[in-house]
C-alpha positions in Angstrom: 0.0 0.0 0.0 2.8 2.4 1.0 4.7 1.5 -2.2 1.6 2.3 -4.3 1.1 5.6 -2.6 4.8 6.4 -3.0 4.7 5.5 -6.7 1.6 7.6 -7.3 3.1 10.5 -5.5 6.3 10.3 -7.5 4.4 10.1 -10.8 2.3 13.1 -9.7 5.4 15.2 -9.1 6.9 14.0 -12.4 3.8 15.0 -14.4 4.5 18.6 -13.5 8.3 18.3 -13.8 8.7 20.6 -16.8 12.1 21.8 -15.6 13.3 18.2 -15.2 12.1 17.3 -18.7 13.9 20.3 -20.2 17.1 19.3 -18.4 16.8 15.8 -19.7 16.3 17.0 -23.3 19.3 19.3 -23.0 21.5 16.6 -21.5 20.4 14.1 -24.1 21.1 16.5 -27.0 24.6 17.1 -25.7 25.3 13.4 -25.0 23.9 12.2 -28.3 25.8 14.9 -30.1 29.1 13.8 -28.4 28.7 10.0 -28.6 25.8 9.2 -31.0 22.8 7.1 -30.3 24.4 3.7 -29.8 27.1 4.8 -27.3 25.0 7.2 -25.3 23.3 5.6 -22.3 20.2 6.4 -20.3 22.3 6.3 -17.1 24.8 8.8 -18.4 22.1 11.2 -19.6 20.4 10.9 -16.2 23.6 11.8 -14.4 24.2 14.7 -16.7 20.6 15.9 -16.1 20.7 15.3 -12.4 17.7 13.0 -12.4 16.8 9.4 -11.7 17.0 7.2 -14.8 13.4 6.1 -14.1 12.3 9.6 -14.8 13.6 9.4 -18.3 11.6 6.2 -18.9 8.6 7.8 -17.4 8.7 10.8 -19.7 10.0 9.2 -22.9 9.5 5.4 -22.6 12.9 4.4 -23.9 16.2 5.7 -25.2 14.7 5.6 -28.7 11.8 7.6 -27.5 14.1 10.2 -25.9 16.2 10.4 -29.1 13.1 11.0 -31.3 11.9 13.6 -28.8 15.2 15.4 -29.1 15.1 15.4 -32.9 11.5 16.7 -32.9 12.2 19.3 -30.3 15.2 20.7 -32.1 13.9 20.5 -35.6 13.7 24.0 -37.0 10.2 25.4 -37.1 10.9 28.9 -38.4 11.7 30.3 -41.8 15.2 31.8 -41.1 15.8 32.7 -44.7 12.5 34.5 -45.0 13.2 36.4 -41.8 16.6 37.5 -43.0 15.5 38.3 -46.5 12.6 40.4 -45.2 15.3 43.1 -44.8 16.2 42.8 -48.5 18.9 41.1 -50.5 21.6 43.7 -49.7 24.0 42.3 -47.1 22.0 39.1 -46.8 25.2 37.1 -46.8 26.5 38.9 -43.7 23.2 38.5 -41.9 23.0 34.8 -42.7 26.5 34.0 -41.6 26.2 35.9 -38.4 22.9 34.2 -37.6 24.4 30.8 -38.4 27.4 31.4 -36.1 25.1 32.6 -33.3 23.2 29.3 -33.6 26.2 26.9 -33.8 28.2 28.8 -31.2 25.5 27.8 -28.7 24.0 31.2 -28.1 20.5 29.6 -28.1 20.4 26.1 -26.8 16.9 25.5 -28.1 17.8 26.5 -31.7 17.3 23.5 -33.9 19.8 24.1 -36.6 22.7 24.2 -34.2 21.7 21.0 -32.4 20.9 19.1 -35.6 24.2 20.2 -37.1 26.1 18.7 -34.1 24.0 15.5 -34.2 24.1 15.1 -37.9 27.8 14.5 -38.0 27.4 11.3 -36.0 24.0 9.7 -36.8 22.1 9.4 -40.1 18.6 10.3 -38.7 19.4 13.8 -37.6 21.5 14.2 -40.8 18.4 13.3 -42.8 16.3 15.9 -40.8 18.9 18.6 -41.4 19.1 17.7 -45.0 15.4 17.8 -45.3 15.3 21.2 -43.6 17.9 22.6 -46.0 16.2 21.1 -49.1 12.6 21.9 -48.2 12.7 25.0 -46.1 16.0 26.6 -47.1 15.7 26.0 -50.8 12.0 26.6 -50.8 12.4 29.9 -49.0 15.1 31.1 -51.4 13.0 30.1 -54.4 10.0 31.9 -53.0 11.7 35.1 -52.0 14.3 35.4 -54.8 12.3 33.8 -57.7 15.4 32.2 -59.2 15.3 29.1 -61.4 18.4 27.7 -59.8 17.4 28.6 -56.2 17.7 25.0 -55.0 21.2 24.7 -56.3 22.1 28.0 -54.7 20.6 26.9 -51.4 22.5 23.6 -51.6 25.8 25.4 -52.1 25.1 27.8 -49.3 24.1 25.0 -47.0 27.3 23.1 -47.8 29.4 26.2 -47.1 27.8 26.7 -43.7 27.7 23.1 -42.6 31.3 22.6 -43.6 32.3 25.6 -41.5 30.5 24.3 -38.5 32.1 20.8 -38.8 35.6 22.3 -39.4 35.3 24.7 -36.5 33.6 22.7 -33.8 34.2 19.0 -34.6 37.4 18.7 -36.5 38.9 21.8 -34.8 40.7 22.9 -38.0 42.9 25.9 -37.4 42.8 28.8 -37.8 39.0 28.4 -38.3 38.5 26.9 -34.8 39.9 29.9 -33.0 38.8 32.8 -35.3 36.4 35.3 -34.0 32.8 35.6 -35.2 33.5 39.0 -36.8 36.5 37.6 -38.7 34.5 34.7 -40.0 31.6 37.0 -41.0 34.0 39.2 -42.9 35.5 36.2 -44.8 32.3 34.1 -45.4 29.7 36.8 -46.1 31.0 37.8 -49.6 30.9 34.1 -50.6 27.3 33.7 -49.5 26.3 37.0 -51.0 27.7 36.0 -54.4 25.7 32.8 -54.3 22.5 34.8 -53.8 23.0 37.7 -56.2 25.5 36.7 -59.0 25.1 34.3 -61.9 26.4 30.8 -61.3 29.0 29.3 -63.5 
């Protein structure tokens, strides 16, 4: 009887544990990003989040359920290209590179592009989500706002440039890219992106 009451009380507390759930999601994103799905464990994620492993099973059911929740939570929901292009094409490259660096430098832990970029290097599922975002949202937004016949090609080239920068800077730690300041990278990368948006290809 006491065990039943204790279990019910614990579940009652967990149902309102939004802060714990958020910590679990953040810890899982970091652990999956560092080790991938296969190597990451529920126990390690629970330790990182400061919770009981049973709480993870309560909220997410299994490690697979937690992984899928992380991917869905951090999948981009906005139209970043549309937001940046709303200010016009002029200096779009600068705005895009700056925004991308803000995301991948961890300025906003809840921003999907940054999290998916880190996960995509290790596991195919987030890579597919990131690729789908770039192809459907990124290219679609460029085509809509710029009305260019080769918008999808331009978007793919831009995405490759930015994704390559993130991998070289944060995962491979290629110097001098890894230690360059945001402003230096914006200065170097912005003209490249700008040409892909405004100048003829080929």
